[in-house]
KOLGU-715275 format. One record per atom (N, C-alpha, C, O): x, y, z; residue in three letters. Coordinates in pm, whole numbers, plus 50000, padded with zeros to 5 digits. Example, Ala and Ser with C-alpha at 12.3 -4.5 7.8 and 13.67 -1.06 7.14 Angstrom:
2
513194943150780ala
512304955050780ala
513204967050780ala
514244966850846ala
512854977550708ser
513674989450714ser
512905000350787ser
513415011450804ser
! end
This chain:
97
500844988250000met
500005000050000met
500895012450000met
501895013050071met
500525022349920ala
501295034749910ala
501025043550031ala
499945043150089ala
502015051350068ser
501825060550180ser
501445074250126ser
501715077450010ser
500825082150210leu
500345095350171leu
500975105750262leu
500815105150384leu
501685115150203asp
502295125850280asp
501255136850297asp
500875143450201asp
500795138750419thr
499765148850445thr
500355161750500thr
499615170250550thr
501655163350491ser
502295175050551ser
501895188150485ser
502005198750547ser
501425187650361thr
501075200150294thr
499585202750293thr
499135212650234thr
498815194250356leu
497385196750363leu
497135208350457leu
497765209250563leu
496245217150419ser
495965228450506ser
494525233050487ser
493875229850387ser
494065240350583ser
492755246650576ser
492925260950623ser
494035265050658ser
491845268550622arg
491945282350668arg
492415283050813arg
493055292850852arg
492115273050892gln
492495273051032gln
493935268151053gln
494495269751162gln
494505262150953ser
495825256150966ser
496935266650960ser
496865275850879ser
497945265151044pro
499085274251036pro
499985270950915pro
500795279250874pro
499845259050860arg
500655254350746arg
499915257250616arg
498775253050601arg
500535264350524arg
499925267950397arg
500665261350282arg
501865258750290arg
499945258750175leu
500535253350054leu
501495263749996leu
501175275549989leu
502675259149956ser
503675268449905ser
504045265049761ser
503735254349710ser
504725274549697glu
505235272249562glu
506185260249561glu
506175252249468glu
506975259249663arg
507925247949674arg
507175234649681arg
507595224749620arg
506075234249757asp
505265222049764asp
504785217849626asp
504865206149589asp
504285227649549leu
503735224749417leu
504815220749318leu
504575212249232leu
505995226649329glu
507095222849241glu
507575208649271glu
508055201649182glu
507445204449395trp
507855191049438trp
506835180349399trp
507205169049369trp
505555183849399ala
504475174149384ala
504345168749242ala
504545176049144ala
504005156049232asp
503635149749105asp
502125150449083asp
501655149848969asp
501385151749191leu
499925152149187leu
499455159349312leu
499985157149421leu
498455167949297val
497865174949411val
496435170049426val
495645170749331val
496105165049544leu
494735160649573leu
494055171149658leu
494605175649759leu
492865174949617ile
492105185049689ile
490755179249728ile
490295169449670ile
490125185249827met
488825180149872met
487695184849782met
486765177249756met
487745197349734lys
486665202849652lys
487235210249532lys
488375214949536lys
486455211349425asn
486915218149304asn
487255232749328asn
488105238249258asn
486595239149426glu
486905253149454glu
488375254949494glu
488975265349469glu
488945244749555his
490345245349595his
491255246349472his
492295252949476his
490865239749364lys
491665240249241lys
491715254649188lys
492775259449147lys
490585261349191thr
490525275349146thr
491435284049231thr
492165292449179thr
491385282049362arg
492215289949454arg
493705287549429arg
494495296949429arg
494075274849407ile
495485271649380ile
495925278249250ile
497005284249245ile
495115277149146arg
495485283149017arg
495605298349025arg
496475304248961arg
494735304649104gln
494805319149120gln
496045323549198gln
496675333549165gln
496385316049300asn
497505319749387asn
498885316049330asn
499895321649374asn
498925306849235phe
500205302049182phe
500185302649029phe
500405292548962phe
499925314448975arg
499825316448830arg
501165315548759arg
501215312648639arg
502235318048831asp
503545319448767asp
504355306548760asp
505485306748713asp
503795295548805ile
504555282948800ile
503735272448726ile
502515273248716ile
504445262548674lys
503785251148609lys
503245242148721lys
504005236948803lys
501935240348722leu
501315232448827leu
501255217648788leu
501075214248671leu
501395209048887pro
501185194748861pro
499685192448840pro
498885201548865pro
499295180648796pro
497865177648787pro
497195179448924pro
497775176049028pro
495995184848921ile
495215186949044ile
493925179049030ile
493175180948935ile
493675170349125gln
492495161649120gln
491655163349245gln
492165162849357gln
490365165349226ser
489445166849338ser
488935153349387ser
488595144649307ser
488875151849519leu
488295139849578leu
486795141549600leu
486125132249643leu
486255153549571asp
484825156549585asp
484295153249725asp
483295146249740asp
484975158449825ile
484565156449965ile
484035169650019ile
484775179450023ile
482765170150060pro
482205182650111pro
482755186150249pro
483275177550320pro
482645198950285asp
483095203550417asp
482015200950523asp
481595210150593asp
481595188550534asp
480535184850628asp
481065177050748asp
480275171450824asp
482365176750765tyr
482965168250867tyr
483765176450968tyr
484305187050935tyr
483825171451088glu
484665177351191glu
486105173051167glu
486355162851101glu
487055180651219phe
488475177451210phe
488735163351260phe
488315159751370phe
489415155351180met
489815141651213met
488635132251234met
488765122051302met
487485135351177asp
486315126551181asp
486675113351113asp
487285113351006asp
486305102251174asp
486655089051118asp
486135087250975asp
486825081750890asp
484915091950949ala
484345090650814ala
485135099150714ala
485335094850600ala
485575110850755leu
486385119550669leu
487725112950637leu
488165112850522leu
488345107550738ile
489645100850718ile
489485089150620ile
490345086950534ile
488405081750633glu
488165070550542glu
487955075550398glu
488485069650304glu
487175086250381leu
486955091850248leu
488265096650185leu
488515094350066leu
489085103350264ile
490375108250212ile
491285096650178ile
491915096550072ile
491365086850264thr
492235075350240thr
491805067650116thr
492635064250031thr
490505064850105asp
490005057649988asp
490195065749860asp
490645060449758asp
489855078649866gly
489985087249749gly
491425088849705gly
491735088449586gly
492315090649802ala
493735092149770ala
494285079349710ala
495045079649613ala
493915068049767gly
494375055149714gly
493935053249570gly
494725049149485gly
492665056149542ser
492145054849405ser
492845064449310ser
493185060749198ser
493065076749355ala
493735086649270ala
495175082549240ala
495635083949127ala
495865077549340leu
497245073249319leu
497315061549222leu
498165061249133leu
496415051849239glu
496375040349149glu
496055044649006glu
496605039048911glu
495165054548990ala
494775059148857ala
495875067348789ala
495945067548666ala
496715073848866asn
497725082948810asn
499135077248805asn
499975082448732asn
499395066748880phe
500755061348887phe
500725046248881phe
499755039948925phe
501765040348825asp
501885025848822asp
502455021248956asp
503665021648977asp
501585017149044leu
502015013049178leu
502324998149186leu
502774993449291leu
502094990749079ser
502324976249083ser
503784972949107ser
504084963449179ser
504694980449050thr
506134978149070thr
506504980349216thr
507264972449272thr
505984990849277gln
506264993849417gln
505714982749507gln
506394978449600gln
504484978149480glu
503884967649562glu
504684954649549glu
504904947649648glu
505124951449426glu
505914939349407glu
507234940149482glu
507664930249542glu
507864951649482thr
509124953649555thr
508874951949704thr
509674945449772thr
507804957749757asn
507504956649899asn
507224942249938asn
507624937850046asn
506524934749853glu
506214920749883glu
507494912349887glu
507604903049968glu
508454915549799glu
509714908349797glu
510514910549925glu
511274901849968glu
510354922249985asp
511094925650107asp
510584917950228asp
511284916750328asp
509364912750219leu
508774905750335leu
509374892450354leu
509004885250447leu
! end
């Protein structure tokens, strides 16, 4: 199973904000709602952005809600599988066991 780096996730309440460096590093940006894509494009017009994919998760959840975590985990897993060939990584990990 692939791991997910959540260090760049942020909200209006978060002290951590998405940066130009984060976007230059990323191969794929996962967002909760399509409005986030618009905000990213407006704030980072001067750099080449990686693909941005919405998980279509509404803001109906409390922070760290179990249902929210499950939606993010499932959505991120599906997005990663759709955008990257993870079979080689899984085969390598299985060989290490």
